[in-house]
Phi, psi and omega in degrees: 000142187282122174235023184253164174257182179303134185301134177080000183276116178244173178299328179295331180286351183270006187296328185251007179276134181304139181301319181299333180280332183271332189311137179266187180252114180273143181213158164260108189277331183208140177224123180241125181243148174247125185223149176261356178232152180194142175276089186292334177295319178294320179300314180294331178291326181267357188295137176245312179192166178294158177274127178291131180216135180289341178235074187296339182287351178294333185231149176287314178216154175224147183227122169265114188237160177221128178221124179055044181064014178251123180272135174215157182241141177236133176237133179255129183292143177287349181261103186293335182273358181290137184293318177265084190281340186235143174244126181246125177244129179212152179253102181300332182292344178275352180272161177283338180176179183297326182299322178293320178294318180295325177298320177296317180296325177294320177293323179286343179058043176268150184285151175292347178271006178299136186282137173277113183266337179198144174213135182250128175259128183230138173232121177273114181262147181288121182296344178295331185248331187243146177231153177300316184299317181295317179294320181296322180292324189269340190279144170218095178284144174268138178068021177232143179259137179293130182253331178151168174246163181230142188237161174296128182292342187282348181225166178295150187302316184285352178251342188277167177278138176291129182251355178178164173207159180228143167234129182085172184255148175297139000257051180216065189220171172253128181229146173224133182200154175286141186305125179104006183246359191299318187289326180220095191296332186268009176220122181283114183279320183202154177275147180219168181270351189237156171248126183263119175255112190241136177237118179263132180235128188226144172047247185299329179295328176297317179296322181298326181265005173093016178249086184265314184231172183300328181294341180274001188303323180292347179290350178298342179281349184243346182268165178237095181287350184260010187288345178261017179238137179235144175237130186248150176273081190283348179273350178237104182274143178287164181285118180287157182273330182228166178294321178299318178294323178297318180295315181295317182292322179296317177297319180295320179297320178298320177294320180297317181291337181265321187239351185095157184300314184300309182289330176296321177294320178297316180294320181291324181300329182287336186243341186267148173260162177091195183268117184296316180297316181293320188277335188236346182295333181274002182294320182234152171270162174299147179288125179248135181227168178070170179291345177277349180055057179251159179289163179297325177299313179296323179296314178298318181293318178297318179297316181295312185291323180298315181289320181291329177298319176292322180295318180292332179283342184271000000 
């Protein structure tokens, strides 16, 4: 199954392509709320079966429900004295628009003060222009630890195409994968036209970006969840000031092209003296794409906001 992009197409090749042609599809992939109130009669009316969970003792009861063709999950805490007694999980991207999601919340009778415990931002990028390997080489997330890459099972790892990567731990991580590979990263289930770049935000991180309660949901149009992620133009090294700096930067660039910016920094930290940020941050400029010459961060944000603006109007 094809998981490749156009041959020879790198992020640098996207510099003259119109922005409108590159823009991805932004979505809210997951929304988890904590609430102390719930219309349990409505939940039982929509109930289909319990939610399968590997750790069933975490919850007193679980409900897999369906309302207006929208699937949602309810978990009841085993601690009856707990203030946030119910957990509601729903995927906004499965709705036709915000009005359908809001209708569900009205039926559930949950408060607008219900706490947002997790929210996932997703941008579907066109596989025609973007590849997992290119993003993996250029990305450097702040405050996230590299977890690994995933390869096509049909070929040896060092020969196969990269099908995904993760930074950070679930459910508070950055993930990229070709559409249809999420459930089992080491086996390609289906070929798709898109590459999914997903950012999971949980608990305190939600508060940091200004999404504390359900009433804040519309604020996703004003926040920037990608501000702690950087993408570098690693194929174009800046002009060094000294010969010593030229040698160090050239070696660093070779590591970046082979292992990616994040892992190159880890390897350099083990052998280099001095301040890593001071000595190597000026080595590359931010990656600029499209005819507008915007950073990848700005591109992801524009894709997300454009799609969500249409979603909120529906």
